C-alpha positions as CSV (number, residue, x, y, z in Angstrom):
1,M,187.8,87.3,96.8
2,T,190.0,90.3,96.4
3,S,188.5,91.1,92.9
4,V,185.1,91.1,94.4
5,K,186.0,93.4,97.1
6,N,187.7,95.8,94.6
7,R,184.6,95.6,92.5
8,L,182.4,96.5,95.3
9,E,184.6,99.5,96.3
10,Q,184.5,100.6,92.6
11,L,180.7,100.4,92.5
12,E,180.3,102.1,95.8
13,K,182.6,105.1,94.6
14,E,180.7,105.2,91.3
15,Q,177.4,105.6,93.4
16,R,178.8,108.3,95.5
17,F,180.1,110.1,92.4
18,Q,176.5,109.8,90.7
19,Q,174.8,111.1,93.9
20,W,177.2,114.0,94.2
21,F,176.7,114.8,90.5
22,E,172.8,114.7,90.8
23,T,172.9,116.9,93.7
24,Q,175.3,119.4,92.4
25,D,173.5,119.4,89.1
26,I,170.2,120.3,90.8
27,L,171.9,123.0,93.0
28,E,173.5,124.6,89.9
29,R,170.1,125.2,88.5
30,F,168.9,127.3,91.6
31,T,169.0,131.0,91.5
32,D,170.9,132.8,94.4
33,D,167.6,133.7,95.9
34,E,166.3,130.2,95.7
35,L,169.4,128.7,97.2
36,K,169.4,131.2,99.9
37,T,165.7,130.4,100.9
38,Y,166.5,126.7,100.7
39,A,169.6,127.0,103.0
40,E,167.8,129.1,105.5
41,T,164.4,127.3,105.7
42,G,165.0,123.9,104.3
43,E,161.9,124.3,102.1
44,L,161.9,124.5,98.2
45,V,160.3,127.4,96.7
46,E,157.5,127.1,94.1
47,S,159.9,128.0,91.2
48,V,162.0,125.1,92.0
49,L,159.1,122.8,92.0
50,C,157.7,123.7,88.7
51,A,158.2,121.5,85.5
52,S,160.4,123.9,83.8
53,F,163.1,123.8,86.4
54,G,164.8,120.8,84.8
55,D,165.3,123.0,81.7
56,R,167.4,125.5,83.4
57,P,171.1,125.4,82.4
58,S,173.6,123.8,84.7
59,R,177.4,124.6,84.4
60,L,178.1,120.8,85.0
61,G,176.3,119.7,81.8
62,G,179.1,120.9,79.6
63,L,182.1,119.5,81.6
64,D,183.8,116.2,80.8
65,R,184.0,113.3,83.1
66,K,187.6,113.9,84.1
67,T,186.7,117.4,85.2
68,L,183.7,116.2,87.1
69,L,185.7,113.6,88.9
70,Q,188.3,116.1,90.0
71,M,185.5,118.5,91.3
72,W,183.9,115.4,93.1
73,E,187.2,114.4,94.7
74,E,187.9,117.9,95.9
75,S,184.4,117.9,97.3
76,E,185.1,114.5,99.1
77,R,188.3,116.0,100.4
78,L,186.5,118.9,102.0
79,F,183.3,117.5,103.1
80,G,183.6,113.7,103.0
81,G,183.1,112.1,106.5
82,R,181.8,115.2,108.1
83,S,178.9,114.9,110.5
84,D,175.7,117.0,110.0
85,D,176.7,119.1,113.0
86,E,180.0,119.9,111.4
87,L,178.4,120.7,108.0
88,K,175.8,122.9,109.8
89,F,178.6,124.7,111.8
90,Y,180.6,125.3,108.4
91,A,177.3,126.6,106.7
92,E,176.8,129.1,109.7
93,H,180.3,130.2,110.3
94,G,182.3,129.5,107.0
95,Y,185.0,127.6,108.7
96,W,185.3,124.1,110.4
97,P,185.0,123.7,114.1
98,E,188.5,122.5,114.4
99,Q,189.8,125.7,112.7
100,C,188.3,127.5,115.6
101,R,190.2,125.5,118.1
102,D,193.4,126.0,116.0
103,I,193.0,129.5,116.0
104,T,192.3,129.8,119.7
105,A,195.3,127.5,120.5
106,T,197.7,129.7,118.6
107,R,196.7,132.9,120.5
């Protein structure tokens, strides 16, 4: 039974990694303006929807799996388990809500 549980955990971890990679790979292809528009409006601009978008370079394409796994683990450490509200707060302010509480508690 333990081996089945371990295998399921490995598969779930691999799936999370694959989802992270696909998302990051897409985001790496955005220009700064496209990313800003997407972040502000939640809508993709026409240049991202065109067929040639997939031909754009991504810095992830040349990295080995070990490096990618390290990047993913760091991302998981920073963003894993965060709620949508926490992520929105971070996107708007550049720090986490608990950091705001920590700052005010030390004053």
